[in-house]
N, C-alpha and C positions, 0 to 999 in steps of 0.2 A: 538322538535329537533329530527332529525333522529338519530338512533343508528347505529354507524359504528364500525369497528374493528381495533384495534391497533395490529400490529404484531411485535414481537421481535424474531428473529431467533438466536439461539445460535448453531453454528455448532462447536461441541466440540470434542476433543479427550481426555476426562476425565470422572467422574461418579456419579452425582446427581444434583439436582437443588433446592436449598433451603431445600431439603429433599432428601432422596434417592429414586430413582424410582425402583420399583421391576422389575427384569428381569427374563424372562422365555425363555427357548430355543424354537425356532420355525424353521421350515424348510425353506429353501431358496426360495421355491416357494409359500410360504404362502402369504395371503393378509395382509393388514394393520389393521386387527381386533384388537382392544385394548386387551392386556392381563391383567390378574389379577394383581393389583398393591399392592405394599407393602410399606407403609410409615414408615420411621424410624425417630423418633424425636431425634434431636441432640442438645447438649448444644451449646450455642453461643461461637464462636471462632473468633479469629482475622482473617479477610479476607487475602487471599494470594495476592489479587489484588483489587485495587479500580479503577473501570472503570467508565468513564463519557461518556455519549452519548449526543451530542450537535446538536440539529436539526437546529440551526441557521447557521451552517457551511456546505455548500453544495458543492458537487463535481459533478461527471458525472451523467447523467440521464440513467437509465437502460431501454434498448429496449426490451430484451427478453432473455429467456433461451430455448434452443431447442436441437434437434437431427436430424439425417438424415434417409432416408428410404433405403439407399444403403446397400446392394442390396437385402436384405433379405425380404423386405416387398412384393415384387412381388410374389414369390412362396407362402408366407403365405396368401396373399390376394386371390390367385387363388385356392389354394388347401385346406385351412383350413375351418372348420365349421364356420358358422356365430357366434356361441356362443364363440368359441375360438378367432376369430378375434375381436369380441367386447370386450372380456376380455383384450386382448393386447392393444386395443385402449384406453380402460378405464385406464389401468395402466399408459399409456404414457400421455394422454391428459386431463383426468378428474381431477378436483381439489377435487372432492368428493371421488373418488375411486382410485386415483393414484397420480401422481406427478405434474400434471397440467402444462405440457410444454406449452410455449407461442409462440414457433416458430417451424416450420417443414420444413425441406429441402427435396425437391422432385428432384430426379435425372432424368434429361432428357437423356434417353439412346441414344447410338450411333449406335446400331444395331449389336453389337458383338454376340448376341444370334444366329444370322443367319450366320455370317461370320467367327467367330473366335473360333469354337469348339476346334481346334487343338492347338491354342496358349493360350487360356484361358480355361484350363480343368475344372475348378470348375464352374458349371452352375450358382451358386449364385453370381459369379463375372462378369457374362455377363448380358447384358441388351438389351431389344428390342428397336426399334426406331419407331417413328410415321411416318417416311418417309424413304424408303429404296433406293430410286434412285432419281437422279436429276429431271427426268421428271415424276416420279411417283406421285400418290396421297397420301394424308395423310390418315392413318388408325388409327382412334382414339380409336379403341378397343385394341391397344397395351398397354403394361404396365398396364394391368387391375388390377392386384393385388396392385400395387402402387397407382393407382387411387382410389381404395377402401379406403386405409388408408388416402389418401389426403382428401377425403370427410369426413372420420371419424374425422380427426383432426379439420376440419372446423366446423362440427356439435357439437363438444365438446368445442368450444370456442377458439381454437387456431387462433389468429388474425394476425400472421405474417407468410406468406407462401413464401418460397424462392425456385426458380427454379435454380438448379445448374447443370453444365455440366462437365464431366470428359474428354470427347473427342468429337470433332465434329462428326456428322454422318459419317459412314464409306465411303459414296460416296463423301465426301468432303476431305478425307485424301489422302496423297500422295501414301501410300502403300496399301490402300483399307482395312485397319484394324483399330481397335479402340485403338491401342497403337502404339507408334513409334518404329523404329529400328535404328541401327546406320547409315543407308544410307539416312535417310530422311532430314538430316540437322538440322537447328535450330528449326523446328517445323514440325509436321505431317500435318498441315492444308495446303491444296493446295495453291499455290501462287495466290493472287488475289481473294481468296474465302471469304474474310472478309464480303463482301456484302451478299453473299448467306448464310453464317453462321448467320449473324445478322438477315436476313429475316426469316430463320428457327426458331430462338428463338422468334421473334415477332409473327410469325404464331402460334406457340405452346401456347404462353402466351395469345394471343387474343382468342384462342379456349377455354382455361380454364376460361377466364373471362366471356365468354358467358355461361359457365356452372356454374357460380356463385363462381368460385374459383380463385380469383384475386391473382396473385403473386405480392407481394410488392417489391420484389427484384429478379434480375436475376444475377446469377454468371456465366459468360461465360467461365471462366478459373479456373482450380483447380490445385494448386501446380505446377505452371509453371517452378519452379526452378529445379525439379527433371528430370533426363534424361528419365526415364520410359521405357528404351529399354527392350522389352520382359518382361514386368512387370506382366503378367498374370492377368491383370485387365484392364478395360477401363481407359485410361489416355492420356495425351499429354503434351509436353513441349512447351514453347514459350520463345524466348529471349525477352528482353525488347522492342525492336522495333516491333516484332511480336505482343506482348501484347498490345502495344499502338494502333496499327492499328485496332485490334479487338475491343478494348474498344471505340475508337472514332467513328467507324462505327456503333456499336450498339447504342451508345449515339445519333448519328444523326438520326437513324431510330426510336428510342424511342420517340424523340421529334416530329416526324412526325406521330406517331401512336396515337391510342386512349388510350394507356396504361398510367398508372401513376407509373409504376414500375421504380425503381432506379437500378443502376448497383452496384454490390458488387464485389470488387476486391482488391488485386490480388489473395487472398486465398493462400498466401505464405506458404511454407511447415514448416518453423520455424522462430522464431523471429530474429535470427542473419542475415538471408537473407534479412530482411526488411531494416536494418540499413544503413544510410549513411556511407561511408567508415570511416569518422572521428569518428563516434560513435562506429562503429565496432572495430576500433583500440583502443579506450578507454577501451572496454571490453576485447578484446583478447590480447592487448599489442602490436599490430602491424598488418601489412598485410591487406588483404581484404577477404571477404567471398569467399570461393573457393569450396563450396559443390555442389553437384548435377551436372547439365549440364555445370557448369562453366569450367570444365576440357575438354569439347569437342572441344573447339576452334570455336564454332559456334555463338559467341556473348556473351552478358552480361546477366546474370541471377541473379541479386542482386540489392541492393539500390532501392527497390520499393518505399519507402517513398519519397525519393528525386525525382525519375523520375515521380511519379504520382502526388504528392502534390506540387512539385516545378514548374510544368507546369500548367499555369492557365486553359488551355483547359481541360487537364486531371483531374485537381483538381475538376473542375465542373462536369466532366463526372462521376467520382466515388463518387460524393456527399460529398466531403471533408471528406472521410472516408477511412480507411485502414482495410481490412479484412485479417486475417491470422490465422495460426494454432499454437498451443502451443507444438508441438512435440519436444522432446529432450530439453525441457525448464522447466522441472518439478522437478529440484533438485538444491541443493546448497551444495557446498563443497569448501574447501579452494582454493582460486584462480579461482573458477568457480561458482560464485553465480548467478545462472540463475533465481531462484525465485525472488530475490531482485534486485541486481545490474543491471542485464540485463533488467529487466522490468522498472527500473528507467530510464535507458538510452533510452529505447524505448519511454517512455512517454516524456522525454525531447526532443528526436529527432522529435517526432510528433508535439510537441508544437512549435518547430522551425518554422513550416509552418503555425502557427496560433493557438490561444487559443481554438478555437471551433472545431478543428480536432477531429474526432471520431475514436475509435478503437473497432473492433469486433473480438472476438475469434470465428471462424466459424467451427472449427473442433479440436477435441482432443480425444485421448484414450491413454492408457499406452503403450508406445513402449520401445525400448531399452532392457536391460538385464532383466527388471522386467516385460516386456510385455508377454512373453510366459507363458502358463498355465492358464487355466480357474480357477478363484477364486471368489466365490460368497460371500466371507466374508468381514469383516470390514477393514482389512489391506489395500487392494487396494482402498476401499471407502474413507478411511482417506487420502490416498495419493492423490486421486482426489480432495477431499474437500480442501486440502491445496493448490493445484494448482489453483482451482477456486478462493480461497481467494486472492492469490497474483496477479492473472489476474485482479481481480476487484479492489484491493487496491493499487497496485504498477503500473500496466499498465493502470489503469482507464478504463478497458474494459466496453463498454456499452451493450455488448451482449456476451453470452457464450453458445456454442453449442457443444454437444457431437457428436462423429462420428456415428457409426451404432447403431440403436436402438435395433436390435435383431441380435444375433450372434449364429452360430452353431459350431464354431471352438474352439480349445483349446488355447484361447488367451484372454487377458484382454481388449477386444474391444467392449463389448456389455453392454447394460443396462439390457436387458432380454436375456436369453439363452434358446436354445431348442436343442434337439437331433434329431429333424425332419430333413430329408434330401431330401426326395422326396415323391410324392403322395403315400399314404398307410402307411407311417411311423406314429408312435405315435406323437401326437401333444402336447407334454409336454411344460409347461411354467415354467421357472426357473428365478425368479427375483433375481437380485444381490443387494448387499448392496450399490454398486455404484449408482444404480438407486435411491434407497431410500435416499441416502445422497444428490444426486442432487436434489431430491424432497424437501429437507429441504431448499433449495434456491428457486427452480422454483415455488413451490406451494405458496410461501409467498412473494417473491420479484417480484412484477408484473410489466408489462410494464408501464413506467411513473414514477417509483420510482426513488428517487435521493439518491445517497450515501451521508452520513453525517459524522460528526466527531465522532470517537470513540477513546478515549485515555485511557492510563493506562496499556497497555500491551507492551511487548518487541517484536517489529517486526523484529529487527535485528537478532534474534536467528534463524529465518526462520522455527522454530518449537516451540513446547510447546503450550501455550495458545495464540492464535492470534485472532484478532477481526476486524470486520467492521460493519457499521450500515447504515440504509436506512430509508427514509420516503416516503410516497405516499400521496400527497395532495388529489388526487381523491378518493382513498379508505380510507383515514384518517388512514393510517397504519404507524407504526414504526417498523423497522426490524434491528436486530443486529446479526452478525454472528461471532461465536467464533470457532477457529480451534486449537486444542491442541493435539499433538501426544505424550505427556508424559504418563507415566504409573500411575501418581498420580492424585487423585482428586484435584480440585482447587476450593477453596471457593472464590467467588468474591462478592463485593458489587457494585451495578450498580446504578448510578444516571442518571435521565432523565432531560436534560436541553433543553430549546428552543422548547419543545413540550408539549402537554397536559397542557396548561396554565389554563384550566378550571377544572383540577383535576378529569377527568371522568374515568381514568383508576383505577379499583379496584384490579384486579388480572391479572396475566399472565397465560394463558393456556400453557401447555407444550406438545410437540410432540417429540418423541425420536426415533432415529435410532441407533441401537447398535447391538451387537452380537445376542441379543435375541428379538429385536423389529424392526419393519419395519414402521417407521414414525407413531408410535402408540401414543395414548393419554396418558399423564402422569398426575400428580397432579397439581393443581393450585398453583401459587406462589403469595402471597399477596403483594400489593404495599403500602408502608407507606405514611403517609401524606406529608413527605418531598420529595416525588417522588423518593425514593430509594427502592431497594429490594436486598436481598441476595440470592445467589444460590451457591450450591456446584455442579460444573459441573462434570458429570461422566467420568471416564476414558474410552477412546476409544469410544466416542459416538458422535452423531450429534443430537443437541437439538434445537427445535424451540419453542419460547415463543410467545403467542399472547394474547392481552388484548383488551377490548372494549373501544372505545372513541367516544365522540359525535363530531358533526361538530365543527371545530375550533381547534381540537386536533393538526392537522398539518396545518400550514399556507402555502399558496402559496409562492414560492420563488421569490418574485418580485425584490429582490435585484440583481438578475442576470442581470437585465436590466440597472442597475445603473453603469455608467462609474466610479463614485467616488469609488465604492466598488470593482471594478474588481481586483485591485492589492491585496486587502486583501483576496478576495475569492481564488485567485490563491495560496496565501501563506498558506491557510488552517487554518486561525485563526478565531475564533469566541468566543463570550462571552455570547450568549443568550440574547442580548439586542434587543430592538425593531428595526424595519427598520430605523425609524427616528433617534434613538440614534446611530445606526451603521453608517448611512450616516454622522452625525455630527462628529462621532469619526474619520472617514477617512478624513473629511475636516480638522480636527485638525492636523492629521498627515501630510497632504499636507501643511498646514500653517507652521509646524515645518521645513519642507524641504525648503520652500520658504524663511522663515525668516532668516535662517542661524544661526550660532553659535556665541555667544558673550563672552563666557567664559567657565569655567569648575567648576564642583562640585567634591570635594574630600571627600570620606568617609573612615574612618580608625579607629583603636583603638590605644591606647598609650602604651600598655604593661601591664605585670602583677605586676609591681613594686608598684602600688598604688591600693587601694581598688576599685576605679571606673575606672581604666585604661582599663579594659576588658569590655567596652561598646562602643557605636558607636559615633564618633565625626565627625563633618563636617567642611570643610574649603572651602572658595570661592576664586577663582583666582582673581588677579588684572587684570581685563579686560581679554584679550585673551593671557595673559602671563602665560604659564603653570609652570613657575619657581618662581612665586611670589604669596603668599597666605595670606589670612586673616582668622583667626580662627573664627568660628561662635559660637553663644550661650555663649559668654564669655569664650570660652575654656572649657566648660563643655559638658558632653555627650548630644546628641540630642535624641538618641534612647537607651533605656535600656531594660534589660530583667530580670524578676523575676521568670522565668520559668526554668525548667531543672536544669542546673548547675548554673544558675543565673549569668552567664557571657557570653559575646559574643565577638568573635574575627573574624578577617579576613573578614570584610563585603565586599560584592560584590553587585554592583548596575547595573541594566540594564534597558534600555528604551524598551518598547514593540515596535514591528515593526509598529503598528498603531500610535504610538506616544502619546497615551492617558493615559498610565499607566507606573509606574515604580515599579520594584520589587527589594527588598533588601533581600539578604540571608546572613547568617553568621554561623560560627562555634558555637555550643553550648558547651562552655568550660570556666571554671574559674580555673586558677592556683593559683592566689593570695589567701593566707590563708592555702593552703595545700601543694603546691609546689611538688606534686607527679606526675612527668612526666610518670613514668611507669604505674601508675593507669590510667592516661589520655589516654594512648594508648592501655591498656589492658581491662579496664572496663569503658571506656569513653562513651559518648553519641553516639547513633546511629541516632540521629535526627539533622536536620538543623533548624534554626530559619528563619521565613519568615515575611516580612512586605510588604505592598503595599501602593502606593500613586498615586494620579492623578496629583499632582502639585509640589511635592518635599517639600511642606510646612506642610501638614497634612498627617500623616502616620497612618495606621491601627494599632490595637493592634498586638503584635507579636503572632505567632502561631508556634508550634513545629510540624514538619513533619518527621516521621521516614522514612529514605531512605536506610539505610545500612542493610545488612543481619545480622542474629543472630550471625554469627561467626565473625563479625567485632568488633574490639576493640575500634575503634574511627571513627569519621566522621569529617575530618579536611578540612578547606579552600575550602568550596564549591564555585564553580563559574558556570556561565551560558554562553552558546553559542547558539544563535538562528540559527537553520538550515533552511535556506530559501527553500531548496529543499523539505522538508517535512512539514514545518510550525510548527515545534516543538521546544521547548526549551530543549537543552541537558544540564543537570545538572551534573557536575562532581566534584569529591572530592577524598581525600586520606583516605584509611582505611588499617589498619593491619588486614589481614584475617587469623584467626587461624584455626586449624584443626577441631574444633568443638565449641560448645557454651560455653564450660568451659573456653575458652581463655587461656588455659595452654600451656606451651612450647614457642617456638620461632615463630616469624612471621615477615614479613616485609611489608612496606607500598606499596600498589598498588593504582593506580588511578581507581576509579569506575565511573560509569555513570548511569543515569536514564533519562527518557524523561517525559515531561509534557507539557500541553498546558495552564494550569491555576494555577500551583503551589499548587494545592489541591490534584490532582490525579497524581501519578507517576507510571511509569512502574517498573517492578522488576529490582533491581540493577544488573549490569553486570560489569565485569572487562573491563576497557578501555585500560589501559597501565600496563604492567607487565614486568619489566626489570630484574627480578630475584634478585633485591635488592631494598632498599627503595627509592622511589621517592615521592615527595609531591609538592603541590602548583603549579599546572598546570594552565596556562592562555593562551588565544588564541586571535588572531586578524586576520581578513580577508582583503585581498587586491588583486585586479585584478584576482579574481578567485582562489587564493591560500590562504591557512590558515597557519599562522605562530604560532607555539606552543612553549611556554617557560615553563620549568619545573626545579625544584630544585633536584639535586642529593644529597640525604640525607646521603650518606656515609661519613665517616670521611675523611678529606683531608690528604692523605698519599701516599707514592710511588705507591701502588697498585691501588689507586683511586685518581689520581692527581687533578681531578675536583670535588672531594667531597666537599659538603657544598658550591657549586657554581651552577649557572644556565646554562642549555644548551638550544639551540634553534634548532627546527626542522621546516621543511616545508612539507605541505600535500596538496593534490588536493581536499580533502573533509574531513569532520570531522572524518569519519570512514575509511579513506584511509589507507590501510595497507602498502602502499609503501612509508611511510614517510622517509624523508632523513634528516640526521643530517647536520645542517648548521654550528653550532659552539658549542663547549663545553667550559665552563668557560667564558661565555659572559662577556665582559668588563674587564676581568681579575680581577674581584672583588671577594675576598674570604669571607667566612662567611656571606653569604647572603641567603635570602629566600623571599617568598611572592612577586614574580614579578607581576607588573600590567603594561599593555601596552596600549597606546592610540596614536592616530594620532593628530598632530597639527591642529588647526582650520584654520590656516592662510597660511601654507606652506607645501611642501612635506617633512615633517620631522616627525619622530616617537619618542616617549619618553617611556622608560622602567624604572619605579621606582622599585628599589630593596631594600629590608629591611635588612640592616646590623644589625642583631639582637644582636650582641655583642658590638656595637659601636654607630654609628650616627643615627640609625633608617633608614628611607628611604633616598636613594641616587638616584638622577636622572641620567640616561644614555640617550644618544640620538644618532640617526642615520638618514641619508638621503637615505639609501638603505637597505631595509629589507632583500634582498637576500644576502647581503654581510656578515651578521653576525658580522659586526664590529660596536661596540658600545663604545662611550667614555663618561666619566663623564662630565656632564654639568659644564662649568667653573664658573658660577656664579648663585646661586640660594638662595631662601629664603623660605624654606618649613615651615609648622607649627611645633611647638615644639613636639618632640618625636612621629612623626607619624609612625605607624607600619602597617603591611599588610592591604591594603585597595584597593579602586578603584577610578579612575578618569573618569568622563564622561563629554562630551560636553553638554552645555545647551544654549538655545536661549536667546535673549535679554530680552524677556518677562519673562522667568524663572529667569534669572540673576537678573533683577530689583526686582522681587517679593521676592527673597531670600535676597537680599541686604536690602530691605525695612523692612523685618521682623527681621533680625538679626543685621544689622549694621547701619541703618539710624540714630538711636538716641544714638549711642555709641561714 
């Protein structure tokens, strides 16, 4: 067997890896020579996070990581020594000596170097052109410095070369310059010159093909949204009609040429400019994108996704791909979540036009208030790494490319910096931590890698410890990326599933970028027999782990071609099963949907009044009547717990989206025998109980999973909502959060949440609902794109809280929608209730809300035909099990119904 390498990248903003890495100060222009290491043996501690990496769940394929040559590479290539040019090329392109970029963007100049001295004063922002007049000849000696680095990139293994244009050649522009002015109208390209412009790009590309430098992509337009008037650099605007004409003409000529190049477009300036108006309004709360040239009155400069992918001709011309930039999209703050919400909307908007639509980030550097000021240190590097993370995980970007590779200015726009300005100046090379942090991705996540599932971290925080993972079937590599901007070290336990089935990974090699290290080698981390390892990720660092694996470590993703599995793959679910098992699993889910529902299963507990009342009971509906029930197992508990507090309450049951598994979770609590409610809320369990079943007949042994933080006094009434947008289960529960771990003083109940994909690994708990007073027993149901949420107001029922000890109803657009609206307080006008469970009728447009009248009848059924109304009435006639308390009702198929009936009722 050939020996290959497994790669795991941990891009982290924290401080060790299963051990502490030694850090020594090194200058910003140092190479990545490993420094002396210092190992610190640590006692075993409880991990802060349990992280699972699942190679059976695949997302986008990664095409490349890159940067551009604009515009610094031309003076460097012309005036620098061969030694220094080679050193820069090695830093950018070599996997052995640098960061191993896999894409390089070559700027085809417009000729401003000869025409625009007065309006582009900085010579580094001007460019030569291969052709300076309509009737003139091509001069292939131009842009010689850029050509040197283009060849150097090719020689060092960069396999994606991209030709991009900021402005058409000056002889094709209306004003004779390489930037527009207010008088040129919608664009500076001369009317009717789309043909000449496309021919010029074809000629340049064919020349370089003859030189052995094939451009795989041509980007004819750059940031068409901006007005670019007197911009002091080469640039041009195009309204959407201008843009379409350029793209369609170039596409026509490409098909007639000898080139295999594809068009990359539109290279929009920011994500918000891409969105369809309806998606922009969902993000901004109304209106439409109005930035850039949209204020000029010269046409439309927005909605690029709709106008390019919604037109079949243009969709073909751009290769079913949208290319854009991540400027002004690298932060999250209340009401303006650009890292998360904006990218989620972008991904949803793209998928509106087909599941195979691809997204590339083709330019980024730090702009805005944080942009000014050269900074070679870790803070901007971590800022960039976090932006890369969300581009890859939320926007599902298939490529990520930095702006200018080398900068001489006082701005955060370069990977490498120099103080060189003109011939004769010192040729100094200053590497930035941004470059090395990008290297933690680019050097190890190679073209052809696929992003896979990584669970166990809280992505909603937009900071702290974040994570993503990748596999590469060709190189037999696995890659995981962690981004954490907290000041604390984070100990994590990582499990590898769906990869390395032959157990060939023995250790993970480590490579660290930090204040004192530049992608330098650290110590090895051993892999246990159960495919897990522990690491303490250092504060403010970027860490890559690599380990060796033989052929077969990563299996080809054949499931992508299976129509049966498409829906599951989109939902982001996976369980590490074989392809055959996964296909069978999805067939079973399809059978559930086709078979329809024939009844309901009710799980509940019966109260603390009897020794076994705090265990789990089942009842089966009489056919499809949700108001008539038969108790199962002779009225005795079906599931019991001898773990933790040795009692379970508030059982909640959910069917997996694939339909092949059921999960039961419950409160770990027993009041019978001690009757101490204060202890239950102050020193109660921080765990939930979990069972699993594939058929509702046979259940796993229970397991305890700690989900609440140390300052929590209890973990009550856990429930689950499956988030189709992310493919994750959102687990939520009520906890009293005290000031510290002593649990002294006063506190009130808040609704907490955590995320999981497998009910083994959970993200760190976060506050979900905080009303400033106690609320408990939240439950949710979705209908027609809305989520209806029911919660108990735990306050006493009195004049100041007239709806205390009652249930209120809210409506949301998504699970984490902060614009939730109150529909009804005091639902059904029933007092002294808790434990709401809501479900839809199997046979009609009706919903049932069972509420637990804890001081009287136990569960009471309410019903409505209009969820939006908030009007619920007590069902006039019902026959529930005896003494049912807080539980769950789920619909079941005829096959499931018959099997349950045969097991529990047939011979009774």
